[in-house]
C-alpha positions, 0 to 999 in steps of 0.5 A: 401611763405610770401607775402612782397608785402605790403612793396613796396606798403607802400612806394608807396604810401608814395612816390605818396603822397609827404610824408616823413617817418617822416610824416607817422610816425607822423601819425601812432603815432610811430618813423621815425625808426620804419616806416623805419622798416616797409618799409623794412619788418625789422618789421611787420606792426601793424594791428591797422598801416594798418588801419590807412594807408588805411585811410591815402591813401584812399585805401583798405587793400586788395590793401596794402596786395597785394591781389587786384590791384584795390585801392578801 
């Protein structure tokens, strides 16, 4: 079974920080449309974007991927 909990986690983190999809997309160097596809699960999140999101939100990759409930 594929773990899609990261989809909810990246959306929750963005909303908790009051960031728009446009802001996060610009930070990642991608379009808002593509970032929205990550949040919907229509496209897989590239590893380089996972790393950048970890830095942006100051959380571990295990947290974003749903492997841990501890943010750091």
